[in-house]
C-alpha positions, 0 to 999 in steps of 0.5 A: 486497514483499507483507510489506512491502506490507502493513505501513506504511512500507518499500514494496514498490516500495522492496523491488523496488528492493533486489532489483533487480527493480523496473525490469522490473515498471514495464516489464510493468505499464506494458505492462499494456494492454485491448488485449492484455488483450483479446488474452489473452481472445480467446486461446481462439479458433481462429487467436488463439492466437499473438497471446495468446502474443504478449501474454502476451509483452510484459507478461512474464506468467511473472514477474507470476505468479510475482511476484503470487503471493509478494506475494499469499501474503505478504499474507495471512499478514501482515494476518492477524497484523496486524488481530489485533495491531490488534484485541487489542493497537492501542498496540503495532501502531500504535507500530510502524506509527507509528515506519516511518512516521516512520524510511521518511519521515526517510530519504526526505528526506535523499534529495530537496532541497527547495529551491527554491519549485516543490518547497517548495509540492509538500511543504506540499501533500502534508503538508496533504493527508495531515494533513487524511484520516487524521483525522476526513476519512478517517471521513466515508469509509465503507466502501461499495463505491465508495470499497473501489474507489477504495481499491484503485486509490488503493493499486495506485500505491504499488507503482510508488513507492519510499518510499510503501507501498499499507498506508499509504495504505490508512491515510490514507485510513481503509482498513486496517482494514476491508481486513486483516479483511475480507481475514481473513474472506474467508480463513476463509470460502473455508477454511470453504467448502472443508471444507462450511460456507456459501457465505453469508459468502464472498459477502458477504466475496467482493464487496469483496475483489473491487471492491478488486481490481478499483479495482487494475485500474482504478487501474493504467491510470489512476493507476499511469500518472499518477503516473509520468508526474509523476515524469518531468516533475517527478521531485523536485517529486513526490517532496518531494510522496511524501516530505510525504504520508508525513510526514502521515499520523504523524498516522493511527497516533495517531487511529487506535490512540485509536480502538481504543482508545474501542472497547475502552472504553479511553483513552490514559494514562501508560502506553499512551503510552510503549507507543506510542513504545517499539514506535515506537523499535523500528519506526523502528531496523527501518527505520533499519537496513533502510537502513543495509544495503540502503540503501533510501533512495538515490533520484535526486532529480535532474531 
């Protein structure tokens, strides 16, 4: 799940479906509440231990801890590779992302019927929103702490959405490169501090990481629950919106590639376009093969 969430395309939620832990994951996430968090925090007080144990059992804490450790380990590892690819090989990296996103949209759209006016409106709204935001609008958001908190809240909602990856949402918001770079720098600063390095870099990057995590926690109590409610009330229309969001997001890798090439003093050339297309084909084939052998696109669209 961590490897899937670290790159746009196949989502961690999809991997949870494939491995059979999706229902357990959703039950655990939605069981987390302020009251149960409070019970756990007060567990150190005399007479409160039993309440804390009950709260931990209610949220399936052991399962979340083991799963979270695996996800975090993969994210930290994969994002370092991805960040290096973005910085040094932007055409190949974003071309690969383009293929992952395009194939994911194609696979999922084959399972969603956009055959009523409400569903069509939802699909158009999703496409337009992603297309506009993933262009220059994302650049206007900047990278301040409030934006980081909001990005964390939005990205974590992808945990309950098969087909939508958190990294894709970060790309749409223009925060993907910033967060992968910050996470890599934070890990480097942590390792440096352990070997006698300065604490300044750790503090600088740690603030951003904490802000992102704080946003993710907020998202668990707000956006994730709102999305789940929308899926329960109008499943097909909501899925149409979400899948169209993926299609609209195809603009993002192209825009980000152009931006990164400009920073490197380069521009689009026939060779760059061919390289981008070849990488996209590789990414698309990977998703199609994954769907063929695991059925990642088999989502229930009935209401």
